[in-house]
N, C-alpha and C positions, 0 to 999 in steps of 0.2 A: 392398129389403133387399140389402146387400152380399153377394157370393158367396164372399168369403174373409174371414179374420179380420184386421182392421186393428189391429195391436198399438198404434201410437201413439194411435188413437182410443179404444181400449179402456182404455189407461192414463189418458187424460184423463177418460174417464167414471168411472174408478176414484176420482177425487178426490171424487166425491159420497159414495161409501162411506167414503172416508178421513175426511171431515168427520163423518159419523155415528159412526164408530168412535172418533175422538178424544173426542167428547162423552161417549159411554157408558162408555168406559174410565176417564176421569177421574172420572165420576160414580160408577161401581161401586167404584173404588179408595178414594175419599176421603170420599164422603158417609156411608158407615157409620161412619167415624171421627168425623165431626162429630156424628152422631146419638148415638153412645156417649159421646164426650168433652164436647161442648158442651151437649147437651140431656139426657144421662143416660137414654136410652131402653133398655129391656130388649131381649134378643135377639129375642123374639117380635115386639115392636113394630118393631124394625129390619127384621126379615124382611118384615113387612107393608109398611113404608114403601118397601123396595127392590122391591116388586112393583107399586107405583103406576104406574111407567112402563109396565109390561106391561099393566096394566088399561086405561090410556089407549090403548096400542097395540092391544089386543084389541077395543076398542070403535070405534076410528077407522081403523086401517090397512086391514083387509079391505074395508070399504065404499069407502074412498078408492081402493083398487086398482081396483075395479069402476067407480067414477066416472071414473077417469082413462082407462079403456078407452073410455068413451062420449064423453069431452070432445073437442071440436074447437076449437082456437084458432090464430091465426096463428103462435104460437111452439111449438105442439105439444100433445100430450095430457098430458105429464108435467111440462113446465117450469113452468107456473103454480104448481104445488104447491111446487116447490123455491124459487121466488123469493119466495113468501109465508112459508113455514115456516122457512127457514134464518135470515133476519135476526132474527126474533122469538126463535128458539131461542138465538141467539148473545147477545142482550141479557139474556135471563132467566138464562142459564148464568153470565154474568159477575157477576151480582148474588148468586148463591147463597152464596159464602163471606163476603160482607160482612154479611149480615143476622144479627142477634144474638138475635132472639126467634123462637120456633117457628112462630107463625102466618105471619109474613112469609117464613120459610124455606119453608113449605109452599106459599105463594102463588107464590114464584119457581120452585120445582121443578114445581108443577102447570102453570105457563105453559110451562116447558121441555118437559114430557112431552107436552102437547097439540100444541105446534108441531112437535116432532120426529116425532110420529105422523102429522102431516099430509103430510110429504114423504119418509118413508123408503121406503114401497112404490113410489111413482112413480120414485124414483131407481134402485131396484134393478130395476124392470121395464124400464128403459131398456136394460139389457144384452141380454136376449133380443129386444127390439125391433130392435136394430141388428146382431144376430149370428145367422148361420144355425145350425140345430139341431146339426150335426155339430161345431161349434166352441164350443158353449156351456159345456162343462166347462172347456176351456182359458181361455175368456173369463172365466168365474166365478173361475178361478184368479187371473187378473190383477186382477179387482175385489177379491177377498179379500186378495191381496197388498197392494194399496193400503190396504185396511182394517187389515191387520196392521201396516203401517208406522205408521198412525195410532195403533194400540194401543201399539206400542213407544214412540212419542214420548210418549204419555200416561203410560205406566207408568214408563219409565226416565228420560226428561227430566222428566216430571211429578214423580217422586219427589225428584229433586234440587231442583226448584223449590219443592216442598212444604216441604223442610227450610229453604229460605231464607225463604219466606212462604207460608202455606197458600192465599193468594189466587191466586198466580201460575199454578198449573196450570189453573185455571178461565179466567183471562184469556187464556192461551195457546190453550185450546180455542175460546174465542169468536172470536179472530182467525182461527184456521185454518179454522173452519167457514164464515166469510164468504168467505175467499179461495177455498176449494175449490168452493163453490157458484157463485161467479162464473166460475171456470174451466170448469165444466160448461156453464154457460149460454153462454159465449163460443165454445166449440169443438165442442160436440155438436149435431148437427142431427138431429132426429127424422125417421123415414121418413113419407111421406105415406100416410094410410089413407083408403080410400074409405068412403062412407057405408054403413050396414048395409042389405043387401038380403035375401039368402037366409037369413042367420043372425040369430037373435034378438039384441037388444042385451044386452051382458054384465050379469049380475045375480048378486050373491054368493049370495043365497038360492036362486035357481033352479039355480045351479051345485051347491050342496050337495045339494039335493033330487035332482038328476040323478045325482050320484055315489052316493048311497045306493040309488037304484033300479037302478043298473047291476048286472048279474050278475057281471061281472068287477070285483073289488074292489081292484085295484092302487092306484088313487088314495087310497082310504080307508086301505089298509094303510100306504102310505108316509107319509100325514099322521099316522097313529097312531105310526109309528116316529119321525117328527120330534118329535112331542109327547114321547115317552119320553126320547129322548136330550137334548132341551133341558131337561126336568125335571132330569136328571142333571147337565148342565153348569151351568145357571143356579143351582142350589142351592149349588154349590161357589163359583162366581164371586162371588156376592153376599156370601159370608161368608169368603172366603179371607184377606183382610187380617186379620180378627179371628181366624181359625184360626191364622195365622202368629204373631200376637202372644200369644194366650192359650193355645194348645196347644204350638206349637213354641218359644214364648218368644223370638221374634226381634223386632228393632226394627220399628216401624210401616212405615218406608220400605222395609225389606227385603221385607215382604209384597207391596208393589206391584212391587218389582223381580222377585220370583219370578213373578208374573203376566206381567211383561214378558219373562221368559225363555221362558215358554210361547208368548207371542205372537211372539217372535223366530223360533222354530222353525216356527210356523204360517206366518209370512211367507216363510221360506226354502223351505218345502215346498208352498206354495199353488200355484205354477205346475206343479211336478212332479206334484202330486195331480191336477190337471186332465188332464195327459197320461196319467197312470196310468189314470184313469177312462175316457178315450177309447180307450186301448189294450186294457185288460183287462175293460172293462165297468163301468158306474157302480154297479150293484147289488153286484157282487163286491167292488169297491173300498170301498164304504160298509160292508159287513158286516165286512170285515177291520179297518177303522178302529174300528168299534164294539167288536169283540172285544178289540183291543189296548188301547184306552182304558179299557174296563171293568177289565181286569186291572191296568193301571197305577194306576188310582185305588184299587183294592182293596189294592194293596201299601202305600199310604200309611196304611191302617187297621191292617194287621197288623205293620208295622215300628215299633219303638220310637222315641221322640223322639230319643234319642241317636244312633241310626243315621241318621235323616232329616236331622239338623242338623250332620253332619260337614262342616266347612268345608275345601274343597280349595284354593281360591285366591280372589283378588279380581281381577275383570276390569274393564278400562276400560268405562264406560257401563253395562255389564250388572250390575256390582256383585258382591257376595259370591256365590260359586258353591258351593252346598251339595250334599249327596247327593240331597236332594229335588229339586234342580234337574234332575237327570237324568230322574227320573220325570215331571216336568212337561214336559220337552222331548219325551219319548216321547208324552205326551198331546197336545202341540201338533201333532206329525206326524199322529197318529191323527185329531185333530179336523179337520185339513186334508183327509184322505181322506174324511171324512164330509161336511163342510160344503161343500166345493167342488163335489161331485157331486150333492147332494140337490136344490138349486133347479133345475138343468137337468133332472133327472128329473121334477120336478113340472110344469114348464112344457111339457115335451115330451109330456105326456099330454093337451094341448089344442091348439087352433088359435091362430094369431098374433093374431087379434082378441080373444082372451080371456086373453092373457098377464097383464095386470094383475090380472084376477080370480083366476087361479090363483096369482099371486104373493101376492095377498091371503089365499088359503087357506093357503099356506105360512106366512104370518105369523100367521094365525089359530091354527094348531097350535102354532107356536113360542111365541107370546105366552101362550096358555093354560098352556103348560108353565112359562113364566117367572113366571106368577102363582102357580102351585101350588108350584113347586120351593122358592123361598126361604121361603114361608110354612110348608110342611111341615118344612123344615130348621130354621127358627127355633124351631118348637114342639118338635122333637126335641131340639135343643140345650138349650132352657130346661127341659124336663121331665126331662132327664138330668142336671140340675145343672151346666149349661154345659160338657158334654163335647163339644167341637168335633170330636173325631176321628170321631164317629158319622156325620158327613157323608160320610166316605170309605167307609162301609158302605152308606149309603142310596143313593148315586149308582150303584154298579155294578148294583144290582137293577133299576134303570130301564134301564140299558144292555142288560141281558139281555132285558128286555121288547121293546126296540127291535130287537134281533137277531132275535127270534122273529117280529116283524111283517114284517121285511124278507124273510124266507124265502119268503113268499107273494106278493111283488111280481113281476109278470110283464111290466110295461111301463115306459117311461121312458128306454130307451136312445136314442141319437141316431137321428133320423129319416133315412131314405134320401131324398136329394133328386135 
């Protein structure tokens, strides 16, 4: 393992997360509009459909993480998953906007979901593989910076392309995921790992059993916190474009642009968030982000529509800048404080040979949340007579639960080497 942080190598590795982010950002922004406009599904069914990716991730990503820990090939532990999953995902994604009947639409999205779940955990596990513990917050800042760039391209460039032709954002995503995965394969070399001798081979089930048996519950508490804040975040992300159209009464493309503004601030603060976590402690940084984000989201519930939609100006690329844009940008900074420092905390609760397994546990918690969040939100919206503002009350309650869980976390700071 390298003894210092190589920013060029980390940025190149970030292209893997860039490709993942482009795909899911386009998917989350525009697939709900297809389901509502093209296929006429209700809010509850849209909520269920938007969790299918997370159901696939829940079933596939955690065991794939443990499998990648055990795998030994000439090109490494993680690379085979990337080289198989990324091309299949790109093809399926490019077909999504073309199909006109629901069964084919489901077939394309299902293929996408399975193939994406195959390579997401291995590509994320590459970061701690090649990065010493004390630099993992900063490295995760770089990785998420690249992911945020992907989200900005998806939301802002994608919104303009969507207005030209709804197919174009998906085709852009397909091309970018192929390019990004090839860059990772070409420039990232995995460290050599010896065969297992003293330690048992990584197993997801064994890791979970061991965590529950431990007297010190920091891993369980942080996984619970991750679950709660992802319930809060995913419930909003899956429905935000519909919230913008049906509650704020804004154009469809502006809903995607607003998400792009959140992603812009996330990108700009991803690197600083890593340094803040390294300087002031990961736990303290995460708890600050959870508190600020919960308050910001709650303000969107209590403020009237006329206040939220005050138009200040129109900016190049970013588009219309509303008063709600300020709230979303505060949320973007808070989400950076949370997201950049949480994965390093999880993987620093284990050894290097089990990094993929614990990355899988991280995704186990986050994908369980991503399954529950949109479904709960969809039913709340539907049972309330399509009151989309209730999502901004629902989300802060789970942020509060995450804050309470983080209070009891005692491990996960950078290791002394």
